[in-house]
C-alpha positions as CSV (number, residue, x, y, z in Angstrom):
1,X,21.2,12.8,13.8
2,X,21.1,12.8,10.1
3,X,18.8,14.3,7.6
4,X,15.6,12.3,6.8
5,X,12.9,12.6,4.2
6,X,9.9,11.9,6.5
7,X,8.1,15.1,7.6
8,X,6.4,13.4,10.5
9,X,9.7,12.2,11.9
10,X,11.2,15.7,11.4
11,X,8.3,17.3,13.3
12,X,8.4,14.7,16.1
13,X,12.1,15.2,16.5
14,X,11.5,18.9,16.8
15,X,8.8,18.4,19.4
16,X,11.1,16.1,21.4
17,X,13.9,18.6,21.6
18,X,11.5,21.4,22.5
19,X,9.8,19.3,25.1
20,X,13.1,18.3,26.6
21,X,13.9,21.9,27.5
22,X,10.4,23.2,28.2
23,X,9.9,24.7,31.6
24,X,13.6,24.6,32.5
25,X,15.3,27.7,33.7
26,X,18.6,27.0,31.9
27,X,18.9,27.8,28.3
28,X,19.0,25.2,25.5
29,X,22.6,24.3,24.5
30,X,23.7,25.9,21.3
31,X,24.1,22.5,19.5
32,X,20.4,21.7,20.3
33,X,19.4,25.2,19.0
34,X,21.3,24.6,15.8
35,X,19.9,21.1,15.4
36,X,16.4,22.4,16.1
37,X,16.9,25.1,13.4
38,X,18.1,22.5,10.9
39,X,15.0,20.3,11.6
40,X,12.6,23.2,11.2
41,X,14.3,24.3,8.0
42,X,14.1,20.7,6.7
43,X,10.4,20.4,7.6
44,X,9.7,23.6,5.6
45,X,11.7,22.2,2.7
46,X,9.8,18.9,2.8
47,X,6.5,20.7,3.0
48,X,7.4,22.9,0.0
49,X,8.6,19.9,-2.0
50,X,5.4,18.0,-1.3
51,X,3.3,20.9,-2.3
52,X,5.2,21.3,-5.6
53,X,4.9,17.6,-6.4
54,X,1.1,17.7,-5.7
55,X,0.7,20.7,-8.0
56,X,2.8,19.0,-10.7
57,X,0.6,15.9,-10.4
58,X,-2.5,17.9,-10.6
59,X,-1.3,19.7,-13.7
60,X,-0.4,16.5,-15.4
61,X,-3.8,15.0,-14.6
62,X,-5.5,18.1,-15.9
63,X,-3.5,17.9,-19.2
64,X,-4.4,14.3,-19.6
65,X,-8.1,15.1,-19.1
66,X,-7.9,17.9,-21.7
67,X,-6.2,15.4,-24.1
68,X,-8.9,12.8,-23.6
69,X,-11.7,15.4,-24.2
70,X,-10.5,17.6,-27.0
71,X,-13.9,17.9,-28.6
72,X,-15.9,18.8,-25.6
73,X,-18.7,21.1,-26.7
74,X,-20.7,23.5,-24.8
75,X,-24.3,22.3,-24.0
76,X,-25.9,25.6,-25.2
77,X,-24.2,25.2,-28.6
78,X,-25.4,21.6,-28.9
79,X,-29.0,22.7,-28.2
80,X,-28.9,25.5,-30.8
81,X,-27.5,23.2,-33.5
82,X,-30.0,20.5,-32.6
83,X,-32.9,23.0,-32.9
84,X,-31.8,24.3,-36.3
85,X,-31.5,20.8,-37.8
86,X,-34.9,19.6,-36.6
């Protein structure tokens, strides 16, 4: 089995391997253990990559919001200036 970039497929493959040997007295073969380890490592990597991409997208959106509202003024300051001019 090759490496994929779909976390759901990675998790389901992990569960299939674990289910296949669940409740058996004999141990899981070493190639299945290694394959399971690779799948779990890949799932962690995909999760971390997704989290980093989401954080990056949020920071880009926040920067765009700040650029669109550069002259946002505090409401208290507006009330004070409005009172002094009236």
